[in-house]
Steps between C-alpha positions, in 0.01 A plus 500: 500500500159333532577299189801337671313423818217340298744285303663385824169378637380364164751213521580268787726208579413154622370617841255740335394232251440260790280758669296566183457138391510315832746254346812367671838625378589154368183492292579843358856392415360198319242704306768751399738229381217344296399845368143448625468826695562854370834636612798710393845352526772759557822309458548133579355508855297815558128451437230765538123472473263767377237518772207567265606221262515260795147594605378453141680165473342387824154586364567287191578202723148489644314177440124524480297187562316344210149476642394242240785276606413543867135413438598194296728380777232557761250306293751221455578483869131509589422191290730274699 
């Protein structure tokens, strides 16, 4: 019985995906249609998201600043 309750909470729909990612529904629809976000399509309209895969995907979207680039830009701006 626990296995079923875990599988129910393991996947979510668009509202759950919005809560996890902070993205608007329209953005999620667009990412799904472009196959740029992990999802499971069950039939032509029903889409589900694995909560853990969404969290992992979100982590891969992080952009870390290139400190060399920042320093170069600061030096460039400072010479004006």
